[in-house]
N, C-alpha and C positions, 0 to 999 in steps of 0.2 A: 169603252168612250171615257165610263164613269170611273175605271181606274186610273186612264191617263188624266182625267180631270182632278184627282185626288193625287195623285202623281205631279202634277202641274203646281195643284196646291201647296203640297208640302215642300218642291224644291221652293217656291216664293216663299212661303215662311221661314226656312232654311236660310235664304239669301236674305231676307229681314235682319233675322236674328244677325247672322255673317255680318251685316251691315252696320247693325247697332253694335257688335262686338267691336268692329274696326275702329266707328267713330272712338268708341271707348279708350280705344288701344290708342287712337291718333292725338286726342285729349289729353289722356296722360303722357304721352311722349312731348306734346307741345310743353304742358306745366313740369316737365323735365327740364327740360331746353332752356324753359325761362328761368330756373333755378338753376341751374351751369352757367348763364350767361349772369346772374345775378349772384351767385358765389364768385364766379371769375372778375367780377367788378370789385366785389367785395376785397380778394385777393388783391389786386392790381392796386386800390387804394392803399392795404396794410402795408403793401410790399413800399409805396411811397413813402408813407409814415414812416417804416422802419430803416429807407434808404435816409430819410430827411433826420433822423434821431440819431442814426450813424454818423455821419456828416455832422451832427451838433457834437458828439461826443468825442469826434476825432477833435473838431475845431478847438472846444475846451481842454482837450489833453494837450495841444500843441499849445495852447496857451499858458497851460500850471508848465509845459515844459521851460517855456521863455521867463514864465514869473521864478521859476525853480533856477535858471540858471542865472539871470541876475541876482536873486539872493544869496547866490556861490560866491558871484563876482563882490558884493558888496561885503558880502564876510569873508572873504579873501581881503580886501581892502583894510578891512576893520583890523584883522590878524595882524597885516605888515601895520598897521598904525601903532598896533600894541606894542611890538615889538621895537620898533622905532620909541615909543615912548619908553618902554623897560633901558635903552640903551640912555636915553637923555636922563633917566633917574639916577644910572648905576653914575652916569657921569657928572649929574649934580653932586652926587652924594660922596662921591670923590674929590670935587671941590672945596666940600664943607668940610671934610676930614681935612684937607690939605690944609685949609683956611686955619681949622681950629690948633691943628699940628703948629703953623704958624705961630698962630695966638701964643699957645701953650711955651714954645720954643721963646716968645719975646719978652715973655711975663717971668 
């Protein structure tokens, strides 16, 4: 009978130790789950931030591309004007030479 009581006491102690260990494991698991949730939320927020940054960069690139296109058109217009001005200058020089020749011939 004493052996049975000792065996029961021993088994009860073992059960208590296992219960403590189980509680510890459960606590650790809950802490890990909280950590995972926290990290998941952080990653989600970073993903949103990254998405926003990516969108901002894309908008900036589009804006700069449009600016470059407009500057290209302006540059093209300036080149055209320059060519037209060169032609006008050449024409005016020819007129001046003709007038000079006429004046020389008249004198």
